[in-house]
C-alpha positions in Angstrom: 142.9 -21.3 -6.9 143.6 -17.9 -5.5 145.4 -19.4 -2.5 148.2 -20.7 -4.7 151.2 -19.1 -6.4 154.1 -16.8 -5.3 151.8 -13.8 -4.7 149.7 -15.7 -2.2 152.8 -17.0 -0.4 154.2 -13.4 -0.3 151.1 -12.2 1.6 151.8 -14.7 4.4 155.2 -13.0 4.9 153.8 -9.5 4.5 151.2 -10.1 7.2 153.5 -12.2 9.5 153.3 -11.8 13.3 156.4 -10.7 15.1 156.9 -10.9 18.9 159.8 -9.2 20.6 161.2 -9.5 24.1 160.3 -6.8 26.6 164.0 -5.7 26.8 164.0 -4.6 23.1 160.6 -2.9 23.2 161.3 0.9 23.0 157.9 1.6 24.4 158.7 -0.1 27.7 155.4 -1.9 27.7 156.6 -5.5 28.0 156.6 -8.1 25.2 155.7 -6.4 21.9 153.7 -8.4 19.4 151.5 -8.0 16.4 151.6 -8.0 12.6 154.9 -6.7 11.1 153.1 -3.6 9.7 152.4 -2.3 13.2 154.2 1.1 13.5 155.6 0.3 17.0 156.9 -3.0 15.8 158.6 -1.3 12.9 160.3 1.1 15.3 161.4 -1.8 17.5 162.7 -3.8 14.6 164.8 -0.8 13.5 166.2 -0.5 17.0 167.1 -4.2 17.0 169.5 -3.6 14.1 171.6 -1.5 16.3 172.1 -4.2 18.9 173.6 -7.7 19.1 172.3 -10.7 17.1 169.2 -12.3 18.6 168.0 -15.9 18.8 164.9 -16.4 16.6 162.0 -18.8 16.5 160.0 -19.3 13.3 156.5 -20.3 14.5 153.9 -22.1 12.4 150.4 -21.7 13.8 147.6 -24.2 14.1 144.8 -25.0 11.6 142.5 -22.2 12.9 145.1 -19.4 12.5 147.5 -17.6 14.9 144.8 -16.9 17.4 145.0 -17.5 21.2 147.3 -20.5 20.9 149.7 -18.4 18.8 149.6 -15.6 21.4 150.3 -18.1 24.2 153.2 -19.7 22.5 154.7 -16.5 21.1 154.5 -14.7 24.4 156.1 -17.6 26.2 159.0 -17.6 23.7 159.5 -13.8 23.7 159.4 -13.7 27.5 162.3 -16.2 27.3 164.3 -13.8 25.1 163.5 -15.1 21.6 162.3 -13.0 18.7 159.3 -14.9 17.2 158.4 -14.7 13.6 155.1 -16.3 12.5 154.0 -16.3 8.9 150.2 -16.0 8.6 148.9 -18.9 6.4 145.4 -17.3 6.4 146.8 -14.2 4.6 146.5 -16.3 1.5 143.5 -15.1 -0.5 140.6 -17.7 -0.2 142.6 -19.9 2.2 140.5 -22.9 3.1 140.1 -24.0 6.7 140.9 -27.7 7.4 139.4 -28.0 10.9 136.4 -27.4 13.1 137.5 -26.2 16.5 134.2 -26.8 18.2 134.0 -30.5 17.2 137.8 -31.1 17.1 137.4 -32.6 13.6 138.6 -32.2 10.0 136.9 -29.8 7.6 137.3 -28.7 4.0 137.5 -30.7 0.8 138.7 -34.3 0.9 142.4 -34.6 0.7 143.1 -30.9 1.3 145.1 -31.4 4.5 148.1 -32.9 2.6 148.0 -30.0 0.2 147.9 -27.5 3.0 150.9 -29.0 4.7 152.7 -28.2 1.4 151.5 -24.7 1.6 152.8 -24.3 5.1 156.3 -25.5 4.0 156.2 -22.8 1.3 155.4 -20.2 3.9 158.3 -21.5 6.1 160.7 -21.2 3.2 159.5 -17.6 2.5 160.1 -16.7 6.2 163.6 -18.1 6.0 164.3 -16.0 3.0 162.8 -12.9 4.6 164.9 -13.3 7.8 168.0 -12.8 5.7 167.0 -9.1 5.4 167.4 -8.6 9.1 170.9 -8.1 10.5 169.8 -8.9 14.0 169.0 -12.6 13.3 171.5 -14.9 14.9 172.0 -17.6 12.3 173.5 -19.9 14.9 170.4 -19.7 17.1 167.6 -20.3 14.7 164.7 -22.5 15.9 161.5 -23.9 14.4 158.3 -24.3 16.5 154.9 -25.6 15.3 151.6 -26.0 17.0 148.9 -28.5 15.9 148.6 -28.3 12.1 151.8 -26.2 12.1 153.6 -28.9 14.1 152.8 -31.5 11.5 154.4 -29.2 8.9 157.4 -28.8 11.2 157.7 -32.5 11.5 157.5 -32.9 7.8 160.1 -30.3 7.0 163.3 -32.0 5.9 165.6 -29.1 5.8 168.6 -28.4 8.0 168.2 -24.7 8.5 167.4 -24.9 12.2 169.4 -25.6 15.4 166.4 -27.6 16.8 162.7 -27.9 16.5 159.6 -28.1 18.8 156.2 -29.5 18.0 153.2 -29.1 20.3 149.7 -30.7 20.2 151.1 -33.0 17.5 150.9 -36.6 16.4 153.4 -36.2 13.5 150.5 -37.3 11.4 152.3 -36.7 8.1 155.5 -38.4 9.3 158.8 -37.1 10.6 161.6 -36.0 8.2 164.0 -33.9 10.2 167.7 -34.7 10.0 168.3 -37.7 12.3 170.8 -35.7 14.5 168.8 -32.6 14.8 167.4 -32.1 18.4 163.6 -32.1 18.5 160.9 -32.2 21.1 157.2 -33.2 20.6 154.9 -32.3 23.5 151.2 -33.5 23.6 148.6 -34.4 26.1 147.4 -38.0 26.4 143.7 -37.2 26.2 144.0 -34.4 23.7 140.5 -34.3 22.1 142.0 -33.7 18.7 143.6 -37.1 18.8 140.4 -39.1 19.5 142.5 -42.2 20.5 144.6 -42.1 17.3 148.2 -43.2 17.7 150.9 -40.6 18.2 153.2 -41.3 15.3 156.0 -39.2 16.7 156.7 -42.2 19.0 157.7 -44.2 16.0 160.8 -42.0 15.5 162.2 -42.0 19.0 165.4 -44.0 19.4 166.4 -43.8 15.8 166.4 -40.0 15.6 167.1 -37.1 18.0 163.4 -36.6 18.6 162.1 -36.8 22.2 158.4 -37.1 23.0 156.7 -35.9 26.1 153.1 -37.0 26.8 151.4 -34.9 29.5 148.4 -36.0 31.6 145.1 -34.3 30.7 143.4 -32.9 27.6 145.2 -29.6 27.0 146.0 -29.1 23.3 148.1 -25.9 23.9 150.7 -27.6 26.0 152.5 -24.3 26.9 149.5 -23.7 29.2 150.5 -26.6 31.3 153.4 -25.8 33.7 155.2 -29.1 32.9 154.8 -28.6 29.2 156.0 -25.0 29.3 159.0 -25.9 31.4 160.0 -28.7 29.1 159.8 -26.5 26.0 161.8 -23.7 27.5 164.4 -26.1 29.0 164.8 -27.8 25.6 165.4 -24.5 23.8 167.8 -23.3 26.5 169.8 -26.5 26.3 170.2 -26.0 22.5 170.9 -22.3 22.6 174.5 -21.2 21.8 175.5 -18.6 24.4 
């Protein structure tokens, strides 16, 4: 399958999205975001190397790609002062889609979802490797954030590379494997149409890990669009940021 192998994983890094805070945008046009090959981003990343280390969020997008949900979350994080790095899973050649956004249902070959979660973890590891090339990355302030399908990969990631992790629009459907003492926050809506009444498995891990779960009223899948959700996410990250 053309989606598999080191070359396919490499493309997810080559076409990753970067979002930078307005204060480090040399163009003075606010938050700067786009694929890393964008000329203005390249100029801004070069400028970052001349300044202090920056807190970084590695972001894993949802099952449909980076899209509007990625822009919402990445803008929120960049406005709060984080550099956001988001590998693009759909840069893999022939990458199969596992969801239907119109019907809020699964798609693709039977059993593909578990395999795709493995792909997302490969992409995460490649991003971690790639971040080592940037002198502006603050290794003491490295965070992991996943939305929807990306959040299930974040929950399933068992490494200790991050200060804390955030999951939105998630049920922890593949389980939760973070270090038990690593701060984590899962934010979802009670009537999220993607859940269809299925249990939020994240709740099974509260009390015996450092995971906190916030369930919001309503149906919003992108919880950063809800003031309470946005506030909870930013407060959580702020509380775990080393100043």
